[in-house]
N, C-alpha and C positions, 0 to 999 in steps of 0.2 A: 364305423356306428357313429350315433350321436349321441350322446349324454346330457340327459334331461338337467336343466338348472338345479334340480333338487339334486340328484345326486351329485351332482359337483359340487353342491356346496353343503353335505354331505363326506363328502370326500375328504376337502378342504376342515373341515372340523375335525375330522380320526388325523390329520396331518397335524393338524394343530396341536392336537391333544397328546399324540405322542413322541410330538416337539418337545411336548410342556415337562411330559412324562423322565422323558430320556436325558433331556438338560441337564438338570439335576447332578444324574446318576456320573453322568460325565463330567461334570463340575466336579463331584464327589470323589471320582475315581484320580482325574487332574490333586485336586486340592493332597487325596492320600498319598501318591506318588510322590506330591514336592514336600510332603510334612517329615515324609520319610526321612528324606537327606539332612534333618537337623543331625541324625542318630547315626546314619549310614558311616563305614569307615571306606572311605575309596581308597588311603593308602593303608591295607592293611597290614597285621603283624604276620611276618614270615619266618618268625624267631623259630627254629629248632633244636633243643636241647643238645647240645654235645655227649659225647657217648660218656656214660658212666660203670661202675663196676658195686655190685652189693658190697657194700664197707658198715664196718661194726669198729664204733669206739668207745673203748671198754676203759672203765678206770679215770674218768674225766671227772670236775667239778660241774655240771649241767644247771645254765639257765635256760629255761623254753621259752623265754617271751613273754609269757605271760603272770612272771610273776613267781615262777615256782624252781627252787632251788633243789637240786638230789647232787648230793655227795655219793662217790664211788657211781656213776652213775655211768650208763651204756645207751647208746644213740645208734639206732638201725636203720639204713637207708637202702633202697633197690628202685631200679628203675625210676629215676627221675622222683621220685616220693618219701617222705620220710613213712620208715615199718612200723616203727616203735620206738619210746624213750621207756626207763626205767631204771631200778638200782644194779648193783652189781649179779643178780640173781638171776636177771634175764636172760632168758634162753637165746641163745644165737643158729639161728641157721647153717648150713653146710652151704658150704658154695662164698661165703661172705668173707673179704678181706678184712682181717683185725688189726688195728691199730691199737696199740700202747697207748693210751691219753692219761694214766698216770699223771697226779704233778698238774697237770693241763686243766686246760678251762674249754667248754663245748658252747656255744650262743647260736642263734637261727642267725642266717648274713642281716648284715647291717642296709640298712633302707633309709635313702636322704633322702627325704621329703622336701626339701628344695636346693636346686642345684642349676647351673648353668651351665656343665661341660659340653661341651659340642661345640653350643651355641655362642659363648664367649672361649674359645678354645685357645691351648697354649702354642706358640707365643701371644701375649696378651697386643697385638697389634692392630692396625684396626682394618687391615682386612678380613680379619678373624671378629671382629666385631658386630654379632649378627642375633643378640637378643633384644633389642629394642626396634621395633618399628614406631620411632617417634617424628611421625607423622600429623599424629592428629590425637588427640587424647583420649580416641576411646579406638581399639582398633579389634575387635573382637574377633573380624574373619582370618586371622593372621594364625599359623601353628607352626606352636617351637622346633617340632620336627623337620618341617622343610630348610633349617637354618642348622641341624646337627651336622656335625663332622665326624663319623667314627672313626676318624683315625687320631685325635686329641689325645696326646699321652695321658691327660689327668684321669681319663679312665684306668688306664691300667696302674695310674699309682693309686687311686681312690681304692682299687683292689685290691695290689700289693701290702699298701701301710695300712689299709684301715678297712680290710672284710668286708665293704662294699657291694653288694650284688644285686639291689637294685637302686635307681636315682632316680627321683621327680624330674625333668629337666621342665622346668618354668621360664615364658619370655620373661624378660624386666620389667621393672618397676613406676619407667617413666611415663605411663601412660593408665588413666583410672582403667581402664580393661585391655590388657596386653597382646591377650588371647588364648589360645589353646594350650595347656601343658602336652607332655608326652610321656610315659613311664619305661623305662628302658632295663632292659637284663644288662648287667655287665659283663657283656662276652662281647672279645674280638669280632669283627664284622665288617663289612666292607660298605652295606647297606644300613642306614636306619631302622628300617624295617627285621632287616634280621636281629635287631636287638629289641624289639617294641614286646612289650612286655603283654602278652598274649591276652585277651578280655580283661584289659584294665582299662577304665574308666577315661575319660577325656576331664580336663579341670580346667574351670575359666580363671587367668591369672588377672587379680584387682588390683590396686595398688592406694591407699589412699594418703593424704599430708602433705608434707614437705614437695616430694618429690614432683605431681603432675604440677604443679600450682607453680614450682619454679619454673618447671623446665618451660611450661606454655605461657606464664606468666610473664616472661623473659622473651616472650617473644608478643608480646603484648597481645598474648589470644586468653580464651576464657577456656579454662580457668587460673583464674591469681590467687585468688583466695583457697581457703576451707569452703567456705557457704559457694564458692563458684563448682569446686568439687562434685560437692553430692547434687547442686542442681542437674549440671551434667549428665550425674549418672541417672538419676532420676528421671528426665527426659529420655534418654536412653531405655533404660526399662522401660516407658510409655510407648515407646514406638514399637519396641521387640513386643510387647503386648498384643498391639495393634498387629501386627504382622504374623504372629500366631496364629490370631481370629480370622486372619485374611483368608482373601483363595490362592495365599501365594502361586497366582500367574507368573510370576518370576522370582528365581531364585536373588538370595541377598545371602551371601556365606556368613556376615558379621550377623544377622539378626539368626541365621540359623544356630551358630553356636549359643546366642542368648535365647534361644525358644529351647533347647537343651535342657538349659540350667534350669528354664522357667518350669520345665517337664521333671526334674530332677534326676533326667540321665546324665548331665554334664556336672563336677564335682565345682566349689569355687574356694581357689586357698585368697586370703584375700591379703597383702604386704599392710600392714597397719603396725602405730606403735603406743600411741597413747591409747589412754582407756576410755576419758569422753569420745574421743573416735568410734573407738572398734563397738563401742556402748548404741551410739549414733546407727554406725552400718547395720548391727544388730535388728535396729529400728528400720529401715529403710530396705532390709532385706523379708519384713513382716511385711510391709506394705507394698513392693514388688511381688515377692508370692517366694521367693528362691532360699535355700539356707547355707549359710556359711559354713565349711567345712571344715575349715583350720583358718586362723589370721597367724600370719606369717612377720618374725622378728620380735612383735606383741610384746615391748620393753614392760610394759607398763601393763602388764594381763596379773600381775599377782594383785591388781587393784580392786578389777573386776572378774577372778579366779570364780566367787558362786557365779556369777551371772554365767561364763562360759559352759561351767555343769550343766546351769541349770538349760540353755541350751544346746546342750554337747554338741561345742566347738573345742576344738584340738587349739592350743597356743604352740604353735611352733618357734623355739627360742635359739639364741646364743647362750652360752653358759655364762659370759660377764664382759659381754662386746656393748658398750655404752658409753652417750658424750662424746661422737665422734659429728653429731648435728642437732639442732636446739630441739628437736622432738626424739630424742634419747636421750638426754641429761636427767629423766628418772629411774634410766633402767638400773639394776642394784642384781648382783650376784646370787642374792639370794631366791630371786624370781621364780625358778623353775623348781623349785622346794616349795615355796608357798602357793604356786598352782596345786602341787602336788597334796599337801596338806589339806585342800580345800575340795578336794576327789575330783579336780578337772584333769583333762587327758595332755598330759604334759609330752612334747616331740623334742630333740636337739636334733636340730640342721645346722647345714655351714652357710648355705650360699656364697661359697668359694672355693675355689680349688687347690688350697692348702687345706681349709679347715675341716673338706670331705674326707681326707685322711686319719683325723684323728677325731673324729667324732666321740668314738670310744672316752678318750680322756677330757673331752669337753665334758662330755655327763658325770664323770667324775668329780669333773672340777662345782659342778653345778651342787654334786650332792654334797662334794665338803662344804661349801657358803653352806648349805641349810644346816648343815650338822652342828658349825660353827654357831647358828643360831639357836640350836635347841631342839629341831626338826631332823633327826632320824630315818633316814628312808634305807630299807635294803637294798642291796645289788643288787638282789634279782629284779627289783621293780625298778630300779634304774635301767638293769639293758633294755625293758622295755622302750624305753624311750627311745632308741636307736633303732629299734626291731620291729616290735607291735604296735606301738603306734602311730610310729611311721609309715606302717604299710596300713594302716585304718585311715590317715590322713590321706592315702595314694588310692584309697577305695580296693587294697585289696587284701586287707587283713586276713580273708576265707580261703589265700592261695599261698601267702608265705608271712615272716613277720615270727612266727612261733615254730616251735619242733613241735608238732603235732602227727598224729598219724591221718596220713593222706595227703595232706600240704607238699610242697616244693621243697625237696630236700635243699635248701639254699643253709648252707649251712659254715662256720667258723672254729677251727680248731685254735687257740690262742698260746704262746707258750706261758703265760702265767696268768691271774686275773686284768681280765678286757678294762676295768678299773683303775689299771695302774702304767704309769706313766711309763714304767720299764717294758711294759709287755707289746707284743707285736702280731697280728695273724703268723699261723705255723705252716697249716693249708689250707682251703680256700672250695666248697664247693657251691656250683649252682647248682641247680635241678639235676643233684649226686654226680656232676662231672667234677675232678678234682682240675681247676684252671691256675690252681696254683699252690705251690708245695717248696716253700722255704728252704729245703734240703735239696732240694733236685732244680740246678740251674737251667735247665731245660724246659721247666715247670714255672720261668720267669718272663710272663707274658711283656711282650715293651713295644709301643707303636713302631711303624716304621719312621713317626715324627719325633720320636722322642728325642731330647735336647742333651742326655745326658744327667742328669743326677746322681751323683754320686750313691751308691748301693742300688739301683735299678738295672735290674737286667747282667750284664754282665762288661757294662762299662766301667773302665778304670778311673 
């Protein structure tokens, strides 16, 4: 059959119209699929809580992590969740293991908001140095979890000596943008996915100040100055915005991370020491369109505590580290107390495989420094510095960090006041499962690669 030129032209027009209609739809589907890559979790958590028993801790002094203290308190947990907390008159259901905690203290599990365990594993040799991809000033494409060694003996030490139940593993601070963090549950595991905190958001680790300019300036590269730091950061955010607004025809792992930050799906943990630099970062964040979750180390945070409060930015700090490099010279032991006095969020973090075992003692030192200058912060509030506030920094304060009904039963029973240098964890539960019991040698978790520090496991 012969088709007339008119019908042929009409058919071509229809085909063109259909193509013009369907092409944007196809492109949109392609873009939607590509954009979803920024929030996909290809390395999903396979964490499953260890089995626990319904437990009642009775007669303890309870710090709930939210600033409340209960004397002669009772804590109930079962099926991995906190069931109730209250006074001595709180009814204990049948079937609960009753533990007499008279004269002892109970807190939420300790959360370290800044750790490198697994990425800088013990022993500290070059073969175990996997925390800094120091090959470019910006490496938002790398993920800390891909370096974590679950058998790092530091994990069991943090549990046994420090009551640490969750920890945020961050890339190092050589780079302006060091990559994604991973939040872990501190449980024995073979794979990192088996430790990965379920439902936790990722964070982007950023760094300003001396480290990036020293690392790359020493190579004759940009940045070699603080102004170079900001220039590289700003251009990187500009490029990330362009990627976010583009067609995503080709995936870019670094820009996927940055797009997640710009969408508010990935948090920002920013290594920064000096006050004026933190203020500049807050301005840069406004310019680029993201929010800083916390400044880490932040030894001069006391100078801008009001700004941090207004911006709802936590200061994750040490108790008294200062003076070890130029940008740390204005650090003072009263830093945490002054931040707290202004109503800003204080977190005591470690950044150290030994410090993570003593976050409670570090908080007590910071509290004491404040008291000496007339700032008296109650014990119950100080406990929040290494429990609830740290969980907030990691983006999981709705799941852990405090003893509240329905939250994960991450619990520490201390043999005395946790703000005493003489106190140690006596028992530790993670999701309601007892993973450490000082009175039971069979409940002393030790890595296969433990180096034999005195007091750990059955090592003599």
